[in-house]
N, C-alpha and C positions, 0 to 999 in steps of 0.2 A: 107509708101513705096507707091512712085510714078510708075505705068506701063505706059510710052507710048503708045500711038493708036493711031488710026483714025476712030474709032467708032463713033455711033450718039452720045452716051454717055459722051464719050472723048470732043466733040464739043460743048455740050449742054455751056450757061455762066456761070460762076461757081455759082453768086448769085442764078440761078434756082436750081443748085444743092444743094447750100446750104440749101436754103428755103426749098426743097424737103426733105432733110434728117431731117431737123428739124420738118416738118408736119410729117414725117414718125415716127419720134420717139413718138411725140404725138400721132398719130394712134393707136400704140402699145398699149396705157395704155388708150384707148377707149374701144379697141375689152374687152369684157368680158365674151364670149362666146368661144369654142374652133373653133367651124365652122367661126368665125370671122379672125381665123389666117389664114382660108385657101386661102382667098384675097389675105392677106399679105404677105403668103409665095410664090402665085403665080406672084404677083407683082415684088417682090425681086429676081424669079428666072428669070422673064422677063428681068430686067435691067442687070443681069449677063451675060445672055445669049447675049444681044444687045451690052454690054460691052466688050464681046470675054475675059470674067476673068477667068481663070483657076478657078475653086472649091481647090485647094491646097493652094492658098493664101488667101483666107477666113479661110480655116483648119488653116492655119500657125497664124491666127489672135485671133483663139479662143482658144488655145491651151496653153495661157498663162491664160486662166481665167477657165479653167474646174473644176479645186478646187473649184474655188469662186461658179460657178455655182452650184457644186454636194453640198459644205457645205451650200446655201441656201436655196434648194432642202431638206436637211435633217432636220434644225431647222425649216421647215414649216411643214414638215409629223410629226415632234414630241411635235413642240409646240403647235400648234393649235388643240383645241379638240371642235369641234362644228360639229353638223351632225351625220350622223350613224356612228356606231363603228365597224370597219372591224378586228380589229386584237386586239387582247390584249394576253400577256405575262407579268404577274407580274405586274409592274410600267408603262411598255411599253405600250402605248396605241396609236393607228394609226385611226383617224378619216377620214372620208370621205373629210371632206373640208381640211385638211391638203396634203391630196393628190392631190386633185383639186389643190388648190394655190402654192405648190410645182412646177406641171407642169406648171403653167401659168406661174411663175418666170422663169424658168429655159428658158422656150420659146420666153420670152419676152426678156431676155438677150442674148441668141442666135442672137437671130432677130437683136437686137439694135445694137450687135458689127458688124454683118455682114454687115448692111445697112450703119453704118460709115465706116468699112472698104473701101466698092464700092466707096464713098465720096474720101478718099484719094488715093484712087488707081487711080482714072481715075481724078485727078486733082493735077496738078503741086503747088507746094508749093509757088510760084509767084501767079498762077492763083488764089492761096486761100486767100491769103494776097488782091491780090485787091479785091475781092469777099468781104471778112470780111468789108474790110475799105469802100466798097460803100455802104454796108448795115447799117453801124454803122454811115455813115455821118451827120445824123440829131442829135447827139449830139455832132459835133463840127470836123472841118476837122483834125486839129491838134491830139486832144484826138484819132480820131477814127483812124489816121494812125499809130498812135504809140501801141495801143491795137491791131489793126492786125498783127503790124510786131512781138510782144511780143508773141500772139498766136501762130504765124504760125513758129518762132524761136525754138519755143517748141516741137512741132509737129516735126519740122526736127530734132531736137537732139534726140527723143525718139529711131529710130532704132539704131542712134550712140551708145549712152550709152548702148543699148543692144548689141550691136558688142564689145563694150569696157570692158562689164562685161565678155562678153564669153571667151574673150582673156586672161582678168585678172586670171579669175577660170581655164584658163588653165593652165597659167604660175605658178600659184599656186598648182595646183593638179602635175603637174612636179617635182613640190619640194617638194612633199609630204604631201601636206593638204588636210585633209579630210570633203568633204560638205554633204555625204551621211549617214555615220552612226551615231548611237546615237537618243535619244529624240527629240521632238520638241526644249525643251530650249537649248541643245546641239547644235543642228543645225542651231538654231539662234545667238548663240557664235561665230559658226563658219563662219559667215558671217562677222561679224564684219573687220577680217583684209582685207575682199571683198570692204568693204564700205571705209575706208580711201582711198585707190589708186584711187578707184573710184569717190570720191568727189574730188580730187586731178586733175584727170583729166578732170573732167568736168570744173572746173575754167580756167584750163591751155587754153581748148578749146574756152572759154566764152572768155579769154581773147585776145586769138588771133583773133576770130571772132570782136569785136572790133576794134583790130588796124585794121584788113582788112576793115572794113567798113570807120573807120576814114582816112584812105589812098586812099580810094575812093572818099573822101569827102563828103561820107555821113550827111546830116545836118537834117533829119526828112522829113516831107513832105510839110514844106514849097517852093512853089515853083519847086515840082515837076511835071515832065511831063511824059506822058505814050506813048511806043512805040505803046500799043496796047490799044485802047478804048473800053470799053465792051459794047457792044450792045444786044438787045432781037432780035431775030429771030423767025422765023417761027417754028424753032427747038425745042427751049424753050415754046411756047404757047403749041405744040404737048405735052410735058412732062409736064407741069401743066394739059394739059385736062385728059391726062390718068392718073396721080395721082391724078385728083379730083375724078376718078370714084372709087379708091380705097377706098380715103375716103368718100364717100357716100357710098359704099357699108359697112363699118365698122360703119358708123352711122346708117345703115338701120337693120344691125345685132343687134345695142347695141339698140337702144330705139324700132324698130317696131318689133322684135322680143319675 
């Protein structure tokens, strides 16, 4: 979901935001100490504040993956058996390494999702397409355009499919469908009637999109011009400089402390 705005982050070149988001993900896995995440959280909080994004949008992006985060944490807590034993009850044993790894993975996943959410919330689909295409230009102009277009359409369809799923679920609940009761297998079976209309709707939307693109004489990237040519400005160099401070801090924490 894109939120229009006039903030410093919104006005950055999309290539700058894509590169910083990619390096931000790398920095999350460089950190191996909790103190390192202080710098990461501070940087992310600064970006959210400057972009004037409401925290509820970030929370909305986290809600669907809370179960995945909890499952990952539980598996790490009970599967890793290294270091000091903290708790034992029959065959259940919890070690210090399990707790530490579970916290690390949970923090990484949360910051990963929040960081990438900031990218999509402050960059329009058209800007994302242009940015990805320019960054992929070394592999070939035609191929870069096609890859960028496919990735952007996929991103654009995510919120559309979520809304479509919600509508189908409400319609089926109104007809007596039950998606809540029963065990895990029963809940999985109850989703089958939901998937069929969702797939049909997805194919219909894809066909409508293809027809709309053909009606507008879309023929790929050959001979295509742009109304707005991407150019790096002083704002982009300032953004790279601020992120360089974060990257330097994480490297110092990783290798010097």
